[in-house]
MIMIKE-960411 format. One line per field, with one value per residue: residue number from 1; residue in one letter; x negated, y negated, z of N, C-alpha, C in turn. Coordinates in steps of 0.2 Angstrom, whole numbers. Example, Ala and Ser with C-alpha at 12.3 -4.5 7.8 and 13.67 -1.06 7.14 Angstrom:
i	[1; 2]
aa	[A; S]
n_xx	[-66; -64]
n_yy	[28; 11]
n_zz	[39; 35]
ca_xx	[-62; -68]
ca_yy	[22; 5]
ca_zz	[39; 36]
c_xx	[-66; -64]
c_yy	[16; 0]
c_zz	[39; 39]
! end
This chain:
i	[1; 2; 3; 4; 5; 6; 7; 8; 9; 10; 11; 12; 13; 14; 15; 16; 17; 18; 19; 20; 21; 22; 23; 24; 25; 26; 27; 28; 29; 30; 31; 32; 33; 34; 35; 36; 37; 38; 39; 40; 41; 42; 43; 44; 45; 46; 47; 48; 49; 50; 51; 52; 53; 54; 55; 56; 57; 58; 59; 60; 61; 62; 63; 64; 65; 66; 67; 68; 69; 70; 71; 72; 73; 74; 75; 76; 77; 78; 79; 80; 81; 82; 83; 84; 85; 86; 87; 88; 89; 90; 91; 92; 93; 94; 95; 96; 97; 98; 99; 100; 101; 102; 103; 104; 105; 106; 107; 108; 109; 110; 111; 112; 113; 114; 115; 116; 117; 118; 119; 120; 121; 122; 123; 124; 125; 126; 127; 128; 129; 130; 131; 132; 133; 134; 135; 136; 137; 138; 139; 140; 141; 142; 143; 144; 145; 146; 147; 148; 149; 150; 151; 152; 153; 154; 155; 156; 157; 158; 159; 160; 161; 162; 163; 164; 165; 166; 167; 168; 169; 170; 171; 172; 173; 174; 175; 176; 177; 178; 179; 180; 181; 182; 183; 184; 185; 186; 187; 188; 189; 190; 191; 192; 193; 194; 195; 196; 197; 198; 199; 200; 201; 202; 203; 204; 205; 206; 207; 208; 209; 210; 211; 212; 213; 214; 215; 216; 217; 218; 219; 220; 221; 222; 223; 224; 225; 226; 227; 228; 229; 230; 231; 232; 233; 234; 235; 236; 237; 238; 239; 240; 241; 242; 243; 244; 245; 246; 247; 248; 249; 250; 251; 252; 253; 254; 255; 256; 257; 258; 259; 260; 261; 262; 263; 264; 265; 266; 267; 268; 269; 270; 271; 272; 273; 274; 275; 276; 277; 278; 279; 280; 281; 282; 283; 284; 285; 286; 287; 288; 289]
aa	[M; A; K; E; T; P; L; L; P; V; E; D; A; R; E; M; A; L; F; F; V; V; G; A; L; C; F; L; A; A; L; A; T; L; S; A; K; S; T; Y; G; A; A; R; S; W; T; A; E; V; E; G; E; L; T; V; S; L; P; D; A; D; R; R; G; A; E; E; A; R; Q; L; I; E; A; T; E; G; V; R; E; A; R; L; L; S; K; Q; E; I; D; A; L; L; E; P; N; F; G; S; R; G; L; P; E; S; L; P; L; P; Q; L; I; A; V; T; A; E; P; N; T; Q; F; M; G; P; T; L; E; R; R; L; T; E; A; G; Y; A; H; A; V; D; E; H; A; D; W; A; G; D; V; R; R; M; L; A; I; A; R; L; V; A; L; T; A; V; A; L; L; A; S; T; A; V; A; V; I; A; F; A; T; H; A; A; L; L; A; R; R; D; I; V; D; V; L; H; L; A; G; A; R; D; R; Y; I; A; G; L; F; E; R; R; F; W; L; L; G; L; R; A; G; A; V; G; A; L; L; A; L; G; A; A; A; A; M; I; F; G; V; H; S; S; G; A; R; S; G; L; L; P; V; L; S; L; D; I; V; D; L; L; I; L; V; L; T; P; V; I; A; G; L; A; A; R; I; A; A; R; V; T; V; I; R; S; L; K; S; V; M]
n_xx	[1150; 1163; 1164; 1165; 1179; 1180; 1189; 1192; 1193; 1177; 1174; 1179; 1186; 1191; 1182; 1172; 1172; 1170; 1157; 1150; 1152; 1147; 1133; 1129; 1131; 1121; 1110; 1109; 1108; 1097; 1086; 1089; 1083; 1070; 1066; 1068; 1059; 1047; 1047; 1046; 1032; 1025; 1027; 1021; 1009; 1004; 1006; 997; 984; 984; 984; 976; 970; 964; 966; 957; 959; 950; 953; 945; 931; 915; 906; 894; 898; 909; 901; 895; 905; 910; 899; 902; 914; 912; 902; 911; 919; 926; 928; 924; 921; 917; 921; 916; 926; 923; 923; 928; 935; 946; 952; 957; 966; 975; 980; 992; 1001; 999; 994; 980; 972; 970; 970; 968; 952; 948; 957; 955; 952; 954; 942; 940; 942; 940; 944; 941; 946; 941; 948; 964; 962; 968; 977; 969; 971; 975; 963; 953; 958; 956; 942; 938; 944; 937; 925; 928; 933; 945; 958; 967; 975; 980; 988; 989; 996; 1008; 1016; 1017; 1025; 1037; 1039; 1040; 1052; 1060; 1058; 1065; 1077; 1080; 1077; 1088; 1099; 1096; 1098; 1110; 1116; 1113; 1120; 1134; 1134; 1132; 1144; 1154; 1152; 1155; 1169; 1174; 1172; 1179; 1193; 1193; 1193; 1204; 1213; 1209; 1213; 1227; 1229; 1227; 1236; 1244; 1235; 1230; 1242; 1245; 1233; 1235; 1246; 1241; 1234; 1222; 1212; 1211; 1198; 1191; 1197; 1193; 1180; 1178; 1180; 1170; 1158; 1160; 1159; 1148; 1139; 1142; 1139; 1125; 1119; 1123; 1116; 1104; 1103; 1105; 1093; 1083; 1085; 1082; 1070; 1065; 1068; 1059; 1046; 1047; 1046; 1034; 1025; 1028; 1022; 1010; 1005; 1007; 999; 1000; 1000; 1007; 1009; 1021; 1031; 1040; 1031; 1032; 1025; 1027; 1022; 1019; 1029; 1040; 1042; 1046; 1059; 1066; 1066; 1075; 1087; 1097; 1099; 1105; 1116; 1122; 1124; 1133; 1144; 1148; 1152; 1162; 1171; 1175; 1181; 1191; 1199; 1203; 1209; 1220; 1226; 1231; 1240; 1251; 1255]
n_yy	[92; 86; 87; 73; 70; 66; 53; 53; 66; 77; 83; 83; 90; 84; 73; 78; 77; 63; 61; 68; 60; 48; 51; 55; 43; 35; 42; 40; 26; 24; 30; 22; 10; 13; 17; 4; -4; 4; 3; -11; -13; -6; -12; -26; -22; -18; -29; -38; -32; -34; -48; -61; -52; -50; -44; -43; -41; -37; -35; -35; -35; -27; -15; -23; -37; -37; -37; -48; -57; -53; -58; -72; -74; -71; -80; -91; -104; -99; -86; -71; -58; -48; -35; -23; -11; 6; 18; 30; 26; 19; 28; 36; 28; 28; 40; 44; 41; 46; 59; 70; 71; 59; 45; 48; 49; 41; 31; 13; 6; -7; -16; -18; -29; -30; -42; -51; -64; -77; -80; -89; -95; -104; -105; -97; -88; -97; -104; -95; -90; -102; -104; -92; -93; -105; -100; -92; -79; -66; -63; -56; -61; -54; -58; -51; -56; -61; -49; -45; -56; -52; -40; -45; -51; -40; -34; -42; -40; -27; -27; -35; -26; -15; -19; -24; -11; -5; -13; -11; 2; 1; -7; 2; 13; 6; 3; 16; 21; 12; 15; 28; 27; 18; 28; 38; 31; 30; 45; 47; 40; 42; 42; 30; 24; 27; 22; 9; 7; 11; 0; -4; -14; -22; -22; -13; -1; -2; 0; 13; 19; 13; 18; 31; 31; 24; 34; 44; 37; 36; 48; 53; 43; 47; 60; 57; 50; 59; 67; 59; 56; 69; 70; 60; 65; 77; 72; 65; 74; 81; 72; 71; 85; 87; 79; 68; 53; 38; 25; 12; 17; 20; 24; 33; 31; 33; 24; 13; 4; 10; 21; 14; 8; 21; 24; 13; 15; 25; 17; 4; 11; 15; 5; -3; 7; 5; -8; -9; 0; -6; -19; -15; -7; -19; -27; -17; -15; -28; -30; -22; -26]
n_zz	[-227; -236; -254; -265; -276; -293; -300; -313; -326; -326; -337; -354; -367; -379; -380; -386; -400; -401; -396; -406; -417; -412; -410; -423; -430; -423; -426; -440; -440; -433; -441; -452; -448; -445; -458; -464; -458; -462; -475; -477; -471; -480; -491; -489; -485; -498; -506; -500; -504; -517; -518; -526; -535; -552; -569; -583; -600; -614; -630; -643; -640; -639; -629; -626; -627; -619; -606; -605; -606; -593; -584; -587; -581; -569; -565; -564; -554; -538; -540; -533; -536; -551; -561; -573; -580; -581; -595; -589; -578; -585; -591; -580; -575; -586; -585; -579; -587; -599; -597; -594; -604; -610; -622; -639; -646; -657; -656; -653; -637; -626; -617; -600; -587; -569; -557; -543; -534; -523; -507; -505; -516; -529; -545; -553; -564; -576; -576; -579; -592; -599; -599; -605; -618; -622; -624; -634; -633; -638; -627; -614; -597; -584; -570; -554; -544; -549; -550; -536; -531; -537; -530; -516; -518; -520; -509; -499; -503; -500; -488; -482; -487; -479; -465; -465; -467; -454; -446; -450; -447; -433; -430; -433; -425; -412; -414; -416; -402; -396; -400; -395; -382; -379; -382; -373; -361; -362; -362; -349; -341; -332; -320; -320; -316; -303; -298; -299; -290; -279; -277; -284; -294; -311; -315; -308; -312; -325; -323; -321; -333; -340; -335; -338; -353; -355; -350; -359; -372; -369; -369; -382; -390; -387; -391; -405; -408; -406; -415; -427; -424; -426; -440; -446; -441; -449; -463; -462; -460; -473; -482; -479; -480; -493; -499; -507; -516; -509; -513; -515; -508; -494; -478; -465; -449; -436; -425; -410; -413; -419; -411; -400; -405; -407; -393; -389; -395; -389; -377; -383; -388; -377; -370; -380; -380; -368; -365; -376; -370; -358; -363; -370; -361; -352; -360; -364; -351; -347; -357; -354; -342]
ca_xx	[1153; 1167; 1162; 1170; 1183; 1181; 1196; 1193; 1189; 1171; 1172; 1185; 1185; 1193; 1176; 1166; 1171; 1167; 1150; 1146; 1152; 1142; 1126; 1128; 1130; 1114; 1105; 1108; 1106; 1088; 1083; 1089; 1079; 1064; 1064; 1067; 1053; 1041; 1047; 1043; 1025; 1021; 1026; 1018; 1002; 1002; 1005; 991; 979; 984; 984; 968; 967; 967; 963; 955; 959; 946; 952; 941; 925; 912; 903; 890; 901; 912; 898; 893; 911; 910; 895; 905; 919; 909; 899; 917; 920; 933; 928; 921; 917; 921; 917; 918; 927; 920; 927; 931; 940; 951; 956; 961; 972; 981; 982; 999; 1006; 996; 990; 972; 967; 971; 971; 963; 945; 949; 961; 951; 953; 951; 938; 945; 937; 943; 942; 943; 946; 940; 954; 966; 960; 974; 977; 963; 973; 974; 956; 950; 961; 953; 935; 937; 946; 932; 919; 928; 935; 951; 959; 973; 973; 985; 987; 993; 1000; 1015; 1019; 1018; 1031; 1043; 1039; 1043; 1060; 1064; 1058; 1070; 1084; 1080; 1078; 1095; 1102; 1096; 1100; 1118; 1118; 1113; 1126; 1140; 1135; 1134; 1151; 1159; 1152; 1159; 1175; 1176; 1172; 1185; 1198; 1193; 1193; 1211; 1217; 1208; 1218; 1234; 1230; 1226; 1241; 1247; 1230; 1230; 1247; 1243; 1228; 1238; 1251; 1236; 1230; 1216; 1211; 1209; 1190; 1189; 1199; 1189; 1173; 1177; 1179; 1163; 1153; 1161; 1157; 1140; 1134; 1143; 1135; 1118; 1118; 1124; 1112; 1097; 1103; 1104; 1086; 1079; 1086; 1079; 1062; 1063; 1068; 1054; 1041; 1046; 1044; 1026; 1022; 1028; 1019; 1003; 1004; 1007; 993; 1003; 999; 1013; 1010; 1025; 1036; 1039; 1028; 1033; 1018; 1029; 1017; 1022; 1036; 1044; 1044; 1050; 1066; 1069; 1069; 1080; 1093; 1101; 1100; 1109; 1122; 1126; 1127; 1140; 1149; 1151; 1155; 1169; 1176; 1177; 1185; 1197; 1204; 1206; 1215; 1226; 1230; 1234; 1246; 1257; 1257]
ca_yy	[85; 87; 84; 68; 72; 61; 51; 55; 73; 77; 86; 82; 93; 78; 68; 80; 74; 56; 63; 71; 54; 43; 54; 54; 36; 33; 46; 36; 19; 24; 32; 17; 5; 16; 17; -3; -5; 7; 0; -18; -13; -4; -17; -31; -20; -18; -37; -41; -30; -37; -55; -63; -48; -51; -40; -46; -37; -40; -30; -35; -34; -20; -15; -29; -43; -37; -37; -55; -60; -53; -62; -78; -74; -71; -88; -96; -105; -95; -77; -67; -52; -46; -28; -20; -4; 12; 23; 36; 23; 17; 36; 37; 22; 29; 47; 44; 40; 49; 65; 71; 70; 53; 43; 50; 44; 36; 25; 10; 4; -14; -18; -21; -32; -32; -48; -53; -71; -79; -80; -95; -98; -105; -106; -93; -85; -101; -106; -88; -91; -108; -102; -87; -97; -109; -95; -88; -72; -64; -59; -56; -61; -51; -59; -46; -59; -61; -43; -47; -60; -48; -36; -48; -52; -33; -33; -46; -37; -20; -27; -36; -20; -10; -23; -23; -4; -4; -18; -9; 9; -1; -9; 8; 16; 2; 3; 22; 21; 7; 18; 33; 21; 17; 35; 42; 27; 32; 51; 46; 35; 44; 42; 23; 21; 29; 17; 2; 8; 10; -8; -5; -20; -19; -21; -6; 5; -2; 3; 20; 21; 10; 23; 37; 31; 22; 40; 47; 34; 36; 55; 54; 40; 51; 66; 54; 48; 64; 70; 54; 58; 76; 69; 56; 69; 81; 67; 63; 81; 83; 69; 73; 91; 87; 75; 64; 45; 35; 19; 7; 21; 20; 30; 33; 32; 33; 20; 10; -1; 16; 24; 9; 8; 27; 24; 8; 18; 27; 11; 1; 15; 16; -3; -4; 10; 2; -14; -8; 3; -12; -23; -10; -6; -24; -28; -13; -15; -34; -30; -18; -29]
ca_zz	[-229; -243; -261; -268; -282; -297; -302; -320; -326; -328; -344; -358; -374; -383; -381; -390; -407; -401; -394; -411; -421; -410; -410; -430; -431; -420; -431; -446; -438; -430; -448; -457; -446; -447; -466; -467; -456; -465; -482; -476; -471; -486; -496; -486; -486; -505; -508; -497; -507; -524; -519; -527; -540; -558; -574; -589; -606; -620; -636; -648; -637; -637; -622; -623; -627; -612; -602; -607; -602; -585; -582; -588; -577; -562; -563; -562; -548; -535; -541; -528; -540; -557; -562; -580; -579; -587; -598; -585; -574; -589; -593; -574; -575; -591; -585; -577; -593; -606; -595; -591; -610; -612; -627; -644; -647; -663; -654; -648; -630; -624; -612; -595; -581; -563; -555; -537; -532; -516; -503; -505; -523; -533; -553; -556; -570; -581; -576; -583; -599; -602; -599; -610; -624; -624; -626; -641; -633; -638; -621; -610; -592; -580; -563; -550; -538; -552; -548; -529; -531; -538; -524; -511; -518; -519; -502; -495; -504; -497; -480; -481; -487; -471; -459; -467; -466; -447; -443; -451; -442; -427; -429; -435; -418; -407; -416; -414; -396; -392; -401; -391; -375; -379; -382; -365; -357; -364; -359; -342; -339; -324; -316; -319; -313; -297; -295; -298; -285; -273; -276; -288; -299; -317; -316; -304; -317; -331; -322; -321; -340; -341; -332; -342; -359; -354; -350; -366; -377; -368; -371; -389; -394; -386; -397; -413; -409; -406; -423; -431; -423; -430; -447; -447; -441; -455; -468; -461; -462; -479; -485; -477; -482; -501; -501; -513; -515; -508; -517; -513; -504; -486; -475; -458; -445; -428; -421; -405; -413; -421; -404; -397; -409; -405; -386; -388; -398; -385; -372; -386; -389; -370; -369; -384; -378; -361; -367; -380; -366; -354; -367; -373; -355; -349; -364; -363; -345; -347; -363; -352; -335]
c_xx	[1157; 1164; 1168; 1172; 1182; 1188; 1198; 1189; 1183; 1170; 1180; 1183; 1186; 1187; 1171; 1166; 1169; 1160; 1147; 1146; 1146; 1135; 1124; 1126; 1122; 1109; 1103; 1105; 1098; 1084; 1083; 1084; 1072; 1062; 1063; 1060; 1046; 1041; 1043; 1035; 1022; 1021; 1021; 1010; 999; 1001; 999; 985; 979; 983; 976; 965; 969; 964; 963; 954; 955; 947; 948; 933; 922; 910; 899; 893; 906; 908; 895; 899; 912; 906; 898; 911; 916; 905; 905; 918; 927; 933; 924; 916; 921; 916; 921; 920; 924; 926; 931; 936; 946; 955; 960; 967; 977; 984; 989; 1004; 1005; 993; 982; 968; 966; 973; 966; 957; 946; 953; 958; 956; 951; 947; 941; 939; 941; 940; 945; 942; 944; 948; 957; 964; 967; 973; 971; 965; 972; 966; 952; 952; 957; 946; 934; 939; 941; 926; 920; 931; 942; 953; 966; 974; 981; 984; 992; 998; 1008; 1020; 1021; 1024; 1037; 1044; 1042; 1050; 1064; 1064; 1063; 1076; 1085; 1080; 1085; 1099; 1103; 1098; 1108; 1120; 1118; 1118; 1132; 1139; 1136; 1141; 1155; 1158; 1156; 1166; 1178; 1176; 1178; 1192; 1199; 1195; 1201; 1215; 1216; 1212; 1225; 1235; 1231; 1231; 1243; 1242; 1230; 1236; 1247; 1238; 1231; 1242; 1246; 1233; 1225; 1217; 1210; 1202; 1188; 1191; 1194; 1182; 1172; 1177; 1173; 1158; 1154; 1158; 1150; 1136; 1135; 1138; 1128; 1116; 1118; 1118; 1105; 1097; 1102; 1097; 1082; 1079; 1082; 1071; 1060; 1063; 1061; 1047; 1040; 1044; 1036; 1023; 1022; 1024; 1011; 1000; 1004; 1001; 995; 1002; 1007; 1015; 1016; 1030; 1034; 1035; 1029; 1027; 1020; 1023; 1021; 1029; 1041; 1046; 1049; 1058; 1070; 1071; 1074; 1086; 1098; 1103; 1107; 1117; 1126; 1129; 1134; 1145; 1153; 1155; 1162; 1174; 1179; 1182; 1191; 1202; 1206; 1211; 1221; 1230; 1232; 1240; 1252; 1259; 1263]
c_yy	[88; 85; 81; 70; 66; 60; 53; 62; 73; 78; 85; 85; 88; 74; 72; 78; 67; 56; 64; 64; 49; 45; 53; 47; 33; 35; 41; 29; 19; 26; 26; 11; 6; 15; 10; -5; -3; 4; -8; -18; -10; -9; -24; -29; -20; -26; -40; -39; -33; -46; -57; -58; -49; -45; -43; -41; -40; -34; -29; -35; -28; -22; -21; -36; -43; -38; -45; -60; -60; -57; -70; -80; -74; -77; -92; -97; -102; -89; -75; -62; -51; -41; -25; -13; 1; 15; 29; 32; 21; 23; 37; 33; 24; 37; 48; 45; 43; 56; 65; 71; 64; 51; 47; 46; 40; 30; 19; 7; -3; -13; -21; -24; -34; -37; -50; -60; -72; -80; -88; -99; -99; -106; -103; -91; -91; -103; -101; -89; -96; -106; -97; -90; -101; -105; -91; -81; -71; -61; -60; -57; -59; -53; -55; -51; -61; -56; -43; -50; -56; -42; -39; -50; -46; -31; -36; -43; -30; -21; -30; -30; -16; -13; -22; -17; -3; -8; -14; -1; 7; -3; -3; 12; 12; 2; 10; 23; 17; 11; 25; 31; 21; 24; 39; 37; 30; 40; 51; 41; 36; 42; 34; 20; 22; 24; 11; 2; 8; 4; -9; -10; -17; -18; -15; 0; 4; 0; 10; 23; 18; 15; 29; 36; 27; 28; 43; 44; 35; 44; 55; 50; 44; 57; 63; 53; 52; 68; 65; 54; 65; 74; 66; 60; 74; 78; 66; 69; 82; 80; 70; 80; 92; 83; 69; 57; 42; 29; 14; 12; 20; 25; 28; 36; 35; 30; 18; 7; 5; 19; 20; 8; 15; 27; 20; 11; 20; 21; 7; 4; 14; 10; -4; 0; 7; -3; -13; -4; -3; -16; -20; -10; -13; -27; -24; -14; -23; -33; -27; -21; -33]
c_zz	[-236; -248; -263; -274; -286; -300; -309; -322; -329; -335; -348; -364; -379; -386; -385; -397; -407; -399; -401; -417; -418; -411; -418; -432; -428; -423; -438; -444; -437; -437; -452; -454; -447; -454; -468; -464; -459; -472; -482; -476; -475; -491; -495; -487; -495; -507; -506; -501; -514; -524; -521; -533; -547; -563; -581; -595; -611; -627; -641; -646; -637; -630; -620; -623; -620; -606; -601; -604; -595; -582; -582; -583; -570; -560; -563; -554; -544; -536; -537; -532; -546; -560; -569; -579; -585; -590; -594; -580; -579; -590; -587; -574; -580; -590; -582; -582; -600; -604; -595; -597; -613; -619; -633; -644; -651; -662; -650; -642; -628; -618; -607; -589; -575; -560; -548; -536; -525; -513; -504; -511; -527; -541; -554; -563; -576; -580; -580; -591; -601; -603; -605; -617; -627; -627; -633; -640; -634; -632; -619; -602; -588; -572; -558; -545; -541; -549; -540; -527; -531; -532; -518; -512; -518; -512; -498; -496; -501; -490; -478; -481; -480; -467; -460; -464; -458; -444; -444; -447; -435; -425; -429; -427; -412; -409; -414; -406; -393; -394; -396; -384; -374; -379; -375; -361; -357; -360; -352; -339; -333; -319; -314; -315; -305; -293; -294; -292; -278; -271; -280; -293; -305; -318; -313; -309; -323; -331; -322; -328; -343; -341; -336; -349; -360; -355; -357; -372; -376; -369; -379; -392; -392; -390; -404; -412; -409; -413; -428; -430; -428; -438; -450; -447; -447; -460; -468; -462; -470; -485; -485; -481; -489; -504; -507; -511; -514; -512; -513; -509; -498; -484; -468; -454; -438; -423; -415; -407; -416; -415; -400; -398; -407; -397; -385; -390; -393; -379; -376; -387; -382; -368; -373; -382; -371; -362; -371; -375; -362; -357; -369; -366; -353; -354; -364; -357; -344; -351; -359; -346; -338]
! end
């Protein structure tokens, strides 16, 4: 049985540039999506940890007075735990700014009390300030939830920027594919004319280009997703091998959602290429009829 000859050439050197561009755009889009997800997860985890956390600073109290203040705070309704920080813990907090030597011994440090409130407790900061003031303590109460609110606002902005970047990359890929489809249609105008003379409808001709660019987008998206997977794995390996603390930095984990993003990348790229090719061919054929 003779092998069926395709109406469009199987390989076209001019489409290699399109393959590279689509693959690069898919790589950037997948990496931006993974980074946005991991940044959101890191910030949400951090804000969940600091909710209900407060720090009470007692600049003029000695160790004994600080312990009495700790007991006063712990007896306050809505407080789960109040812990007086040791000198070693305070030095560890100052180490990132002042080095391992810390501050000179002659420089007095305030006593610090780490307070954990019960879940869903409101107005704990003002309550502690009132009780300490009534007891005659010079104090400063730092409610960590204030910092969490700033993080949430920054998180919303970062998520919007990431989604905008992904949308721009996807739009650019669709525009490039549409342009390449139109160029391919013009380059194969003789084949299209012959098909028209043979009675082929526009939908049939568009289907030829649809399948071609569907496969191209699928392959390019798969290459971009694999490159994004490699970049994510390299970053994960670098973070784990250095043993550095991540803090609020995004930490890629390649969980089920991350893998689903990578799997969907070539599918979305193929569908976008197919739709762009179909719309472009149909419009081009109608414009010359």
